[in-house]
N, C-alpha and C positions, 0 to 999 in steps of 0.2 A: 917149158911146161906150163899148161893152163889149168886153172881150177875154176869150174863154173858151178853155181849152186842156184837152186830154186827154193824159195822159202815164203811162208805166209805169216807164221808166228814168230819167226826169228831163230828157231832151233837149227835149221840148216846153216844159217849164217854163223851161229855160234860154233857149230862143228867145223865149219870152214876155217874159222880162226884157228882152231886146234890143228887142222891140217897144215895151215900156213906156218904155225910155230914149229911143228914137226919137221918140215922140210927146210926151214931156215937153217937147221943144223948141217944141211948137206949141199944146198944150192942157194944161189942168190937171185934167181930169175923166175920164180913162181909168180904168175900173173893171176890174180883173183878178181872175178867179176860176177855179179848177179846176172842171171840169164837174160833178164829184161833189159840190161844194159849192153849186152853183147851183140856185135854184128855177126849174125849167123852166117853170112856169106863168106866169112873168113875161116869157117870151120874146115873146109877142105885143105887149107893151107897150114893147119896146125900139126905139130909132130906128136905131142902127147897131151891128152885132155882128161882131167879128172872131173867126175860129175858127183855132186851131193844133191840128191833129189828126194823131195817130200811128196806125199800123196794126199789128196784132199777128197772129201765127199765120197762118192761111189766110185773110187778108183780114178778120179780125174786128175789132170795135170793142174798145177796152180795157174791162176790167171797170168802171172808174171812170166810163165814159161810157154804160154800158148803161141806166141809169134814164132819162137824157136821151133816148137813142135809142128806148126804149119809148114815151116820151111822144110823140115825133114820129110813131110808127107807130100811134097810137090811131086807131081807125076813126071815132070821133065828132068828130074834129077837122075843122072846116070847110075846104073846099078853099082858101079865101082867108084863112085865120086868121092868116097872117103877112104880109099885104099891106102893112102899115105898116112892115115891117122891111127895112132895107138890110143886106147882109152881104158878107163876103169870106172865103174859105177857103184856108188854106195847109196842104198836106199834107206829112207827113214820111214818106218811104219809101225803098225801095232797089229799083232796077229789076232787080236780079238775081233778085228773087222774082217768082213767076208773077202774083200779084194785087197788082200795084204800086199802092200808095196807095188801096187798096180802100175803106177806112173813110171817107177824105176825099171820095172820089168819090161814095159812097152818101149822105153827108151833103149834099153840094152838090145832088144830084138831088132828095132829099126836101124840102129847103128850098124849091126852086123849085116843086115840086108843091103846096106849101102856100102859094104866092103871094109868098114873099120875093123881093126884087129884088137880084140880084148887082151890087155895085159894080164888080167886075173878074171875068174869067173865072177859074176855079179855078187856083191855082198849085201844081204838084206838085214839091216838093223831092226831090232824088235824092242819096243818099249816094255814088253812082257818079260823079257829075259832078266835074269838076276843082275847082270852088270849093265843092263840098258843099252841105249844107243852108244854111249861113250865107250863102253867095254868092247863093243863090236867094231867101232871105229879104230880103236887102238890095235886090234888084231889085223884089220885091213891095212893099216899104215905099216905095220911090221912086214906083211906079205909084200906090199908094194916096194918097200925099201930094198928088200932082198931081191925082188924081181928086177929092179932097176940097177942093182949092184952099186948102190950109193955108199959112199964112205963119209963118216962124219968129219967134217973139216972146219966147221965154224958154227957159232951161235950169233945170228945177226938180229939186231945190232949190239947185243950185250954179251958179255962173257960170264955173267953170274947166273944164268939160267932163266932170266926173265925176258920175255919178248916184249918189246916196247912198241905200243901203238901210238902213244902221245908223248910229247916233250912238254914238261911243265916247269915254268919258272915264275918267281915272284915278280910282280909288276909294281913299278913306282907310280903308275897312273892311278887316278881316282875314278870311280864309277859313279854315275848319277844316282843310281839306286842300288842299295845292297839288299833290298827286300827279295826274298826268295819267291815272292808271288809275281815278280816281274818276268815276263816271258818275251823272248825275242825269237819269233818264228823264222825258221830258215829251211834249208833243204833237208829232206828226211833221208833215211837210209838208201832209198832208190832215187836216182837222179831223175826218174820219170814222174815223181810225185812231189807236190808241193802242198804245204799246209795252208789252211785258211784259218784266220783267227776269228772263230765264231763266239759271239757273246751269248751268255746264258740268259734266256728269257724267263724260264721257270724251272723249279726243282720240286716236283710234286710227289708225295707219298701215295702209293696206289693200294696199300693194304691197311688194315687196322693197325693202330699203334702197338698193340700187344701181340701182333703176329710174329711167329718164330722167324720167318723168312721176310726180311725187308726188301721191298721192291719199289723203285722210284722211276718216274718218268722225267727225263731231262729234255727240255726244249731249247734249241739253239737257233739263233738268228743267222741265216746265210744269204740275206739280201745283199745285192750288189757284189756277190761273189761269182765265180765261174763254175760253182758246183751245180751239177745236175744229177738227178737220181731217178729211179723208177722202183716199183715194188720188187723186193727180192735183193736189192743192192745192200752193200755193207759200208758203214762208216768207220774209219779208223781214228781213234781218239788217243792223243798223246797225253799221258797222265804226269803228275809230279808227286814226289814223296811228301808225306806230312811234315810240318814244322818240327813236331815232337820227335819223329824218327831221325830226321836229319840232325837235330841238335843232340840227340842221345849218341849217335855215331861219332860226331865230331868231338864231343866232350870226352868220350871214352878213349879216343885216340890221342887226345891232348893237342888238337889243332886249334887254330884261331879261325872262327867262322867268318870273320870279316876280312881275312887275308885276301888281297887282290892278286889274281893269277893270270898269266898268259898260257894258253894251251895250244900247241901245235900238233896237227895230225900228221903222223910220219909215214903212213902207208895206206893203200887202197882198201885193205881189209878192215881197217879201223872205222867203226861207225861214225858218221858225220855228226858233229856237235850242232845242236840246234840252239846255240846260245852265243851271243855276241861276246867277244873277248876284247879287253880284260873283263873279268867277272870275279865275284867273290866266291870263296870256297863253298859257302852254303848254297849259293845259286847253282853252282856246278853239280853238287851232290843231289840237290833237290830235283833237277830237271833232266839229268843225263844218266844216272845209274840206278839200277833196280835193287833197292834194299830189301825187297820182299821175296826175291827169287830164291828158289832152292838151290844151294851151291852144288856145283859139279865136283867130281873127284879132283880135277885139275886145280880147282880153287884151293883146296886144302894142301896140295902138294906145293903150290907156289907160295902159300902163306907160311908154310913151314920154314922157308928160307929166312924169315924175319923173326922167328920165335927165339927170344933171348932165354927163356926157361927150357931147359932140356926136356923136362916131362911133357911140357905142352908141345914141343916140337915132335916128340915121339908120337903123341896122340894125334897130331895133325897128319903125320905121315901115315898113321894107321887109318885115319878116315879117308885118306886119298886112295885107299884100296877097297873101301866098302862105304856104305851109306852111314851117315851119322851127323850129329851137330853138337856144338858145345860153345862155351864162352871162353875165349882165349885172350885174357886181359893183358898178358905180358908180350903179346905179338903186336908190334906197332911199327909197321913199315912207314917210310916217308910218304908224303902225298903223291909224288910222281909214281912210286912203285905201287901204291894202293890202287890207283885208277886203271892200272894196266890189266888187272884181273877182276875188278868189279864188273858184273854183267850190265850190259847197256840197257837202258830204259826204253823199251820198244812200244810203238803204238798198239793198242788193243782193238780188235774188230768187234762191231756190234751190228746186228741186223737193224735196218731202219724201220721204225714203227709208224711213220707218217706218210701221208700222200703228197706227192709233189704238186698236185693240182689243188686239193682241198686245203692243204697246209702250205700254200705258196709262201716262199721265202723263209720257211721254217723247216727244221730237221729235228725229229724226235727219236729218242731211244728208250727202251724199257730195260732197266738195270736191276739185277738181283745182287744185293750187297753180300759180298763174300766174307764170311767170318767163321773160323773154325779153331779147334784146339788140336795141336799136333801131338804126336806120340810122346813128346817130352813134357807136355803140360803147358806149353806156351800158347797163347792166343795169337793167331795169325789172321791177317785180312788181305783181301785182294787189293793190289796197288791202284788199279783203275777204278774199281767200284767204290772204294773208300774215297778216292779223289773226287769222283762225281758226287758222292753223298755230301762232301764238304763244300761243293760249288754253290755259289750264291748269284743272285741276279746281277748282271753287269760283268761277272768274271769272264775272262777270255780263255777259250779252250781251243787249241790247235787240232784241226780235223782235216781229213781228206776222204774221198769216196772211191770205192772200186766197184765194178760190176760183180754182182753175186752169181752163184751157181744155180740158185732157185729160180725157175722160170714159171711165170703165170700165164694163163690164157688172156687174150685180148679182152678188154672190158666189153667189146661188142660181141664176143664169142657167146653163142647161145647154149653151149654144151654145159651141163651141170659140173660143179666143182666142189669136191669134198676136201676140207682142210682139217688137219689135226695139229693143234699147237698148244700143249700144256705149258703152264708157267710163262716165263719170258720168251719161250719159243713161239708164242703167238705173234711176236712183233712183225715179221714179214707179211703174215696174213692180215693183220690189222692194217698195214699199209695198203694191201691190195683191195680190201673191202672199202676203205675210205676213197680210193681211187675210183672204184666202181660207182660209189655214191656220188662222187663229184661229177662224173659224166652222166648222171641221171640214168644209168643202166642197171642199177641194182633193183631189179623187179623180180620178186619171187613168183615164178609160175611153174607149171609142171614141166615145161620144156627148157626153162633157163633159171637156174637157182645157184646160190653159193651157200654152202653149209659149212659152219665152222664148229668143231668140237673143242671146247676149251674148259680146263679145270684148274682151279687154284684155291688153296685154303684161305679163308677170311678175305675174300676179294671184295673191294668196295667200288669197282669201276665197271 
């Protein structure tokens, strides 16, 4: 059985982990891959394929899924080329959007046109539902298990209810630097993308200091790199947690921040670590796990296994069935158990605000610093925006670029172009206007003009 997923922000990858954990109780041969890493020519040879599919933009498939989608649309594919394949599709969507779960719907329809046989009707997860995507996924998994007539025979590789992605052991080796600011760039979650260590050139405040919404422009040096981009493209930035947040967690759990560890990845579904091992515990937590992420229900259910206080255990189990948050100071799993269910720290996408021609060798982003008070009265902040706010000239930030879905007219095109970009949404339009200016084509005439509608409170740029 094969599980294929398409993700942009990491949600589909996280849900794929839950699927892998579920089926580990029944089978030992579930193969999990991101669609961009899958050889689509092998699809007709598969027996059972499960799909976890997200939708982006105006019902489009994600960029990492496009090669797979083009393969399915080939005109020379026989009408019954997938007649040996059984499949099931779970879509990730939000019903507040017009084209709700469009990518999953299109995939389901095309698979049937090619002769594939659905195990179940397509399941459309909805962020707007009370139980969210995870609740819909659990219902889908129960139906799949019944349909496949699976019997629970194992928990692989553990018998205590914890699915292990990594093996952690203490190392006797020393590390050259125990600073959590040290970054060792490696392969990211997709084997088709590699980070470039870009140095910060400047970190400029774009609004008045007393403005309620703080916005900054971060300029990065990409000279001598293989990075190329054009207006409308997206840069992915890999953040790190703050020193204060890392120290707070480690102190609360009673760990030694300078403890040197060896971490081994046990299966394909485990996110690739972008850190050289051996490493210190504080380096591992700072660069690999998202301490700002909203916990899923499965997080509370797993954490309950380590609660020594019965009252806390009951509350954790309660939160595993509904939304909630609390401080559970008596729940202290060991380091190896803890990192199995901390959410991975994934790269965040930003529209590029600079021109590849006018700002040659430089890449700029406009970032709104996220800070808010949750329903429990705690102040929260965005992990990546706060990371970029802390960045200083000379700091190294791992980045990679993907093609964006926003397409602009050629700079030589004489047709008028009207752009609307309030707030930091102006970034791709700024990139395009600078590109037009760099090619000396930005001449406002009755026949050819570029008009941008932009608004932001207390703007100084």
